[in-house]
C-alpha positions, 0 to 999 in steps of 0.5 A, a space after each residue: 814609666 809614665 802611664 799614658 792611656 790616650 793618644 791622638 795620632 795622624 797615620 799616613 800610608 805610603 803613596 804608590 810609585 808612578 809607572 814610567 814610559 820606556 821602550 826597548 831599543 836593543 839591536 837584536 830585538 826588532 819589535 821592542 815596543 813599550 816596556 815601562 814598568 808599574 810603580 810599587 804599592 805604598 806601605 801600610 800602617 799597622 798596629 800590633 798588640 804586644 802583651 809586654 806593653 802597658 802604656 801608650 807612652 811611645 805615642 805621646 810625642 808623635 803627631 804624624 806617623 808615615 809609611 814608606 812610599 812605593 818606588 817608581 817602575 823601571 824599564 824592561 817591564 820592571 815593577 817598582 819596589 813596594 814601600 815598607 809597612 810601618 808596624 807599631 806596637 801597642 798594649 793589649 786592650 787598645 781601642 782604635 777610633 776615628 777621631 772625628 766620628 768616634 767610630 770604632 775601627 778595631 779593638 786589639 785585645 790578644 797578643 800579636 793581633 794586628 789592625 791595618 789603620 791606613 792602606 798604602 796607595 796602589 802603584 801606577 801603570 807603566 806604558 807597557 799596559 797600554 799596548 794595543 793594535 791601535 797604539 803600538 807605541 803608547 806614551 801613557 802612564 799613570 801616577 800612583 794613588 795616594 795612601 790613606 790618611 786618618 786621624 785616629 784616637 787610641 784608647 787603652 782599656 786595661 784587660 784586668 779581670 778584677 777592678 778595685 774601686 772606691 772613694 779616695 783613701 778607702 784602702 784600695 792600694 793597700 788591698 792590692 799590695 797585700 794580695 799581689 806583688 804590686 807596690 803602689 804608693 800608699 799614704 794617708 791622704 786622698 789621691 795618693 794613687 794617680 794611675 791604675 796599679 796592676 797586680 797579679 793574684 794567684 789562684 789556688 790552682 796557680 793561675 794568675 789573675 790580673 787585678 787593677 786598682 783604679 784611682 779614686 772616684 769622686 762625685 762628678 767623676 763621670 762629668 770630668 771632675 777629679 782623676 776618676 773620669 780619666 780611668 773609668 774606662 779601665 773598668 769596662 773590660 773587668 769581669 768583677 768589681 771589688 767596691 772598697 768602703 772605708 769603715 771610719 767614714 762618717 756617712 758610709 751609705 753616702 760613700 756607697 751611693 756616690 760610687 754607684 751614681 758615677 758608675 751609672 752616669 758613665 755607663 749603665 752596664 757597669 752597675 750590672 757587673 758582678 760587684 763585691 762590697 768590702 768594708 775595709 779598715 775595720 780595725 778603726 771602729 768598734 765591733 758594735 759599730 762594725 756590725 751596725 755598718 754591715 747591717 746597713 750596707 747589707 740592707 741597702 745593697 741586698 748583698 753580702 758584705 765582707 769586713 776586712 783589714 787590708 793593713 792587718 791582713 785580716 779577712 782576706 781569705 774569705 774575700 779571695 774565696 768569694 772572688 774566685 767563686 764569682 770569676 768561675 761562674 
C-alpha cells in the first residue's frame, strides 16, 4: 500500500432545495390557499476517523468531493428530501487545516470521531410560509442556500507512542524489526526506508505499544532537505523518542548534534520530549572504543546511553525496561 500522509481537497456541501409556489384547488376545499412546500437541506461533508486506515491514499486522486443537493419542495406543503451526507473515512491522527490560512479546524485522533468540514445549505421556503391577512394568495418563494465550499489540507500524524529517530543507516529499521512483527526493508545503504514503519511491541503486561521507525533525517531536514522533512510531523504526537546512533560512525558527536539541531529547528518542543539515546552496532567496534564513545555521549547529553546490537539481539531487554519505565511516568 502506498503511504500518503498529506492531501489537499476541496469539499463542497450540498445546496439547499428551492421552495415552490403551489395552491390547493380541490373540489371540496373552498379555502384551499397556498400550499408550496419548503426545499430540503443540502448534505454535509463529514470526516470520520477509522483505526483500520493508516494512509490518506483514498484522497490522492480526488480534488473535489461534493455532497448531495437538497430536493425542491412539493405541493400540499410537502417538504423536499434532505440531501445525503458524504461520510469520508480518514486514519486516526488526521489533522484538518484551512489551506489558505493554516487554521486548524479539527484533529481526529479517536476511532469513530467525526468532524463536519462543510455544512449543507438550508432549503428555501415555499409560498405557504408567506400567507398573511394582507396576502391570501402569495406567489413568493425562496431558493435554497448554497452549501459551504472549503479548500482544506489533510495531514496525517501517526499516533505512535514511541518514535525511533536517527541518521540514515543507523539501524532504526533493524531495531523495530527485532522488537516487533514489523518487516521493513533493510539494506546496508542510506535511505533504505522511504516511509514510516509501524510495529506493535508487547509490554510484559501484554498490552501493545505502537512504535514508529521514522525515515532518516539529515542535516537541513527541517528546511526541506532529504526525506526526513516529510516525516518530522509524525514524531510530534509521540510520548517518547528513541535516538539511535551508529557506533561505527567516524564522528558520533556530530551525528548527535545534527539530529538535535533538526528537531529544534522544526519545533522547539521536540527537544523537550523524553528521549533515550541508543548506541547501536556495538559489534562493529572494540570494547575500548565502545566505552570511549559511551563516555563521550554521556558527558555531552548528561543522559544514560544504552549500548545495543539490534542485529545480534543484544542489550534489548535493558532498553525495553527503560522504555516501559519512561512511558509509565
